[in-house]
C-alpha positions in Angstrom: 5.1 11.6 -21.5 6.6 15.0 -20.5 6.4 16.7 -17.2 3.9 19.1 -18.7 1.4 16.3 -18.9 1.6 15.5 -15.1 -1.3 16.7 -13.0 -0.5 20.3 -12.1 0.9 20.8 -8.6 1.8 17.1 -8.0 5.4 16.5 -7.0 8.1 14.3 -8.6 9.3 11.5 -6.4 12.4 12.2 -4.3 15.7 12.0 -6.0 18.8 10.7 -4.3 17.2 9.3 -1.1 19.2 9.0 2.1 20.8 5.8 3.0 18.8 4.7 6.1 20.4 4.6 9.5 18.0 1.8 10.5 19.2 -1.5 9.0 16.2 -3.4 7.8 16.3 -7.1 8.8 17.0 -9.7 6.2 13.9 -10.6 4.3 12.2 -7.2 4.8 9.2 -6.5 2.6 8.0 -3.2 1.2 4.4 -4.2 1.1 3.0 -1.1 -0.7 4.7 0.4 -3.7 3.8 1.1 -7.3 5.1 1.3 -10.9 3.7 4.0 -13.2 4.3 3.5 -16.9 6.6 4.5 -18.5 3.6 5.9 -20.3 5.2 5.5 -23.7 5.1 1.7 -23.1 2.2 1.3 -20.6 -0.3 4.1 -21.3 -2.4 5.4 -18.4 -6.1 4.7 -18.4 -8.2 7.3 -20.2 -10.6 7.4 -17.3 -7.9 8.2 -14.7 -8.3 11.0 -12.1 -4.7 12.0 -12.3 -1.5 11.7 -14.4 1.6 10.7 -12.4 5.3 11.1 -13.1 6.7 7.9 -14.7 8.2 5.5 -12.2 9.6 2.4 -13.8 10.3 -1.0 -12.5 14.1 -0.4 -12.8 13.8 2.7 -10.6 11.7 0.8 -8.1 14.2 -2.1 -7.9 17.1 0.4 -7.5 15.3 2.0 -4.6 14.7 -1.5 -3.1 18.3 -2.3 -3.2 19.4 1.2 -1.9 17.0 0.9 1.1 18.0 -2.7 1.9 14.5 -4.1 1.1 14.5 -7.8 0.1 11.0 -8.0 -1.5 8.3 -5.8 -2.9 4.5 -6.0 -3.0 3.6 -3.9 -6.1 0.1 -2.5 -6.0 -1.8 -1.5 -9.1 -2.9 2.2 -8.8 -6.0 3.8 -10.3 -4.1 5.7 -13.0 -3.6 2.4 -14.9 -7.2 1.3 -14.4 -7.8 -2.4 -14.9 -4.9 -2.8 -17.4 -2.3 -4.6 -15.3 0.3 -4.8 -18.0 2.9 -2.6 -16.2 2.3 -4.5 -12.9 2.7 -7.9 -14.7 5.9 -6.7 -16.5 7.4 -5.6 -13.1 6.5 -8.9 -11.4 8.0 -11.0 -14.3 11.2 -8.9 -14.2 11.6 -9.3 -10.4 10.7 -13.0 -10.3 8.4 -14.8 -7.8 10.8 -14.8 -4.9 11.3 -11.0 -4.9 7.9 -9.5 -5.7 4.2 -10.1 -5.4 1.3 -8.0 -6.8 -2.1 -6.6 -6.1 -4.1 -6.1 -9.2 -7.2 -4.2 -10.3 -9.8 -6.4 -12.1 -13.4 -5.9 -13.3 -16.4 -8.1 -12.3 -16.4 -9.8 -15.7 -12.8 -11.1 -15.2 -12.5 -14.7 -16.3 -11.1 -17.5 -14.2 -8.4 -18.0 -16.8 -7.3 -14.3 -16.4 -7.2 -14.7 -12.6 -5.1 -17.8 -13.0 -2.7 -16.0 -15.4 -2.3 -13.2 -12.8 -1.8 -15.7 -10.0 0.9 -17.5 -12.0 2.9 -14.2 -12.3 2.6 -13.4 -8.6 -0.6 -11.5 -8.0 -2.2 -12.3 -4.6 -4.9 -9.7 -4.2 -7.1 -7.1 -5.7 -7.4 -3.4 -4.7 -10.6 -1.4 -4.3 -10.7 2.3 -3.8 -13.5 3.8 -1.7 -11.9 7.3 -1.3 -14.7 9.5 -2.7 -12.4 12.1 -4.3 -10.7 9.3 -6.3 -13.6 7.3 -7.6 -16.9 8.1 -9.2 -19.0 5.7 -7.1 -18.3 3.2 -4.2 -17.9 -0.2 -6.0 -20.0 -2.4 -3.7 -21.4 -4.7 -6.3 -18.2 -5.1 -8.2 -16.2 -5.9 -5.1 -18.8 -8.5 -3.9 -18.7 -10.2 -7.3 -14.9 -10.2 -7.5 -14.4 -11.3 -3.9 -16.3 -14.5 -4.7 -14.2 -15.1 -7.7 -10.8 -14.7 -6.0 -11.7 -16.6 -2.8 -10.7 -20.0 -4.2 -7.3 -18.7 -5.1 -6.6 -17.6 -1.5 -6.3 -14.0 -2.5 -7.2 -11.0 -0.4 -8.8 -7.6 -1.0 -6.9 -4.4 -0.4 -9.2 -1.5 0.7 -8.5 2.2 0.5 -11.0 4.4 2.4 -11.1 7.4 4.8 -11.7 7.0 8.5 -15.0 9.0 8.5 -16.5 6.5 6.0 -15.8 3.3 7.9 -19.0 3.3 9.9 -21.2 3.0 6.8 -18.8 0.6 5.0 -17.9 -1.8 7.9 -20.9 -4.2 7.7 -20.3 -4.7 4.0 -16.5 -5.2 4.3 -17.1 -7.7 7.1 -19.4 -9.7 4.9 -16.7 -10.4 2.2 -15.4 -14.0 2.0 -11.7 -13.1 1.9 -9.1 -11.5 4.1 -9.0 -7.7 4.0 -5.8 -5.5 3.9 -6.4 -1.8 4.8 -4.2 0.8 3.2 -2.6 3.6 5.3 -4.4 2.7 8.6 -7.7 3.7 7.1 -6.5 7.3 6.9 -7.2 8.4 10.5 -7.6 12.1 11.3 -4.6 12.6 13.5 -5.9 15.8 14.9 -8.5 13.8 16.8 -8.1 12.0 20.0 -6.2 8.8 19.7 -8.6 7.2 22.2 -11.7 8.8 20.6 -14.6 6.9 19.0 -13.4 7.1 15.4 -10.0 5.5 15.9 -11.4 3.1 18.5 -14.0 1.9 15.9 -11.2 1.3 13.4 -9.2 -0.8 15.8 -12.2 -2.7 16.9 -13.2 -3.5 13.3 -9.7 -4.7 12.5 -9.4 -6.8 15.7 -12.8 -8.6 15.2 -12.5 -9.4 11.5 -9.9 -11.0 9.2 -8.2 -7.7 8.7 -4.6 -6.7 8.1 -3.4 -3.1 8.3 -0.6 -1.2 6.6 1.1 1.3 8.9 2.1 3.3 5.9 2.0 6.9 4.4 2.5 9.1 7.5 3.4 11.8 4.9 -0.3 11.7 3.8 -1.7 11.8 7.3 0.5 14.4 9.0 -0.8 17.8 9.9 2.1 19.2 12.1 5.0 17.1 11.0 7.9 17.4 11.0 8.5 16.2 7.5 10.8 13.3 6.5 13.3 15.7 4.9 16.7 17.2 5.6 17.9 14.4 7.8 14.8 14.5 10.1 14.7 11.1 11.8 11.9 11.9 14.2 9.4 12.8 11.4 5.6 12.8 11.6 5.4 13.0 15.4 1.6 13.6 15.2 1.1 10.3 13.3 3.4 8.1 15.4 0.9 7.5 18.3 -1.7 6.1 15.8 0.8 3.9 14.0 2.3 2.6 17.2 -1.2 1.8 18.6 -1.9 -0.3 15.4 1.4 -2.1 15.8 0.8 -2.7 19.5 -2.7 -4.0 19.1 -2.5 -5.9 15.8 1.1 -7.0 15.9 0.7 -10.2 13.8 -1.4 -8.5 11.1 0.5 -5.3 10.4 2.4 -4.5 7.2 4.7 -1.6 6.2 5.3 0.0 2.8 7.0 3.1 1.3 4.1 4.0 -1.1 6.8 4.9 -3.6 6.6 6.9 -5.8 4.1 8.7 -3.6 1.5 9.7 -6.1 -0.8 12.7 -5.6 1.4 14.6 -3.1 1.4 18.3 -3.3 2.7 19.5 0.0 6.0 17.8 0.2 7.8 14.7 -1.1 9.4 12.5 1.6 12.9 11.1 1.5 12.4 7.3 1.3 15.5 6.7 3.4 14.1 8.7 6.2 10.8 6.8 5.9 12.8 3.7 6.7 14.3 5.5 9.7 10.7 6.2 10.8 10.1 2.5 11.4 11.7 2.2 14.9 9.4 5.0 16.1 6.3 2.9 15.4 7.7 -0.6 16.0 9.8 -0.1 19.1 11.2 -3.6 19.7 13.2 -6.0 17.5 10.4 -8.5 17.7 7.8 -6.0 16.6 10.0 -4.8 13.7 10.6 -8.4 12.5 6.9 -9.1 12.6 6.0 -5.9 10.7 8.7 -6.2 8.1 9.4 -9.9 7.6 7.1 -12.4 9.3 3.7 -10.9 8.6 4.3 -10.0 4.9 6.0 -13.3 4.3 3.0 -15.2 5.8 0.6 -13.2 3.7 2.4 -13.2 0.3 4.9 -16.1 0.4 3.3 -18.9 2.5 5.2 -22.1 2.4 2.4 -24.0 0.6 1.9 -21.3 -2.0 1.7 -22.5 -5.6 
């Protein structure tokens, strides 16, 4: 696939990322990243809403080692649909101690297929409720799949926007599995941190079996500054929201790069500077260890996992 095929205006992932100043603790997990293609080997889904730049497993693992990450959680993205071949290939190459996966499956998925995915390292399924990225909110499909994955101890990863949580919360709370929310539920950082919208999100997370990824400040920022050109105090407008999540949900927060940052058109962040963003949101060594090591290990590599 050539660059001409990529969705117009969408940026290539950052080349030559900075070596972070912040040293990640041993065992640190990047709990939200992707592999795309290569499309010549793993074609993108015909029904996709976008065509990304290729981002191979080898390139992901090189970034992992450069940043000082120990493990990855690789998340299936919508451009590959329910064909998890690229994800499974990456998980097999990494090995079970270094990577886990979050897949996309359809309601008619068989128990045998779920077991196959489990054996290669999948531990969750992802559902997208962002209206610009899906044709319809997948309530019925999610309900069916949640019942099927519950016996495996899997969870559901949810992607939605803050304004839609009010109508979605009762349904989400009824699901029989843990929930992991991508990118803090995409809060509007121009609104009051103590306002009703973000308070509703924190209350929903605190009163249900919900984990939250404090990820993607580059998607949420309005005033920046950007994580580029050596800026180690990036995304100041997002920091208070991220810090509030870490402070209030400390044993159920996760962090991830979102590499290779699909769908960005404004700027592409330097992944090394995204690592240097972590001490701004998790301000103590204990909070950093929980965010980066203890919580994701408990979620994805529990001692009794099989």
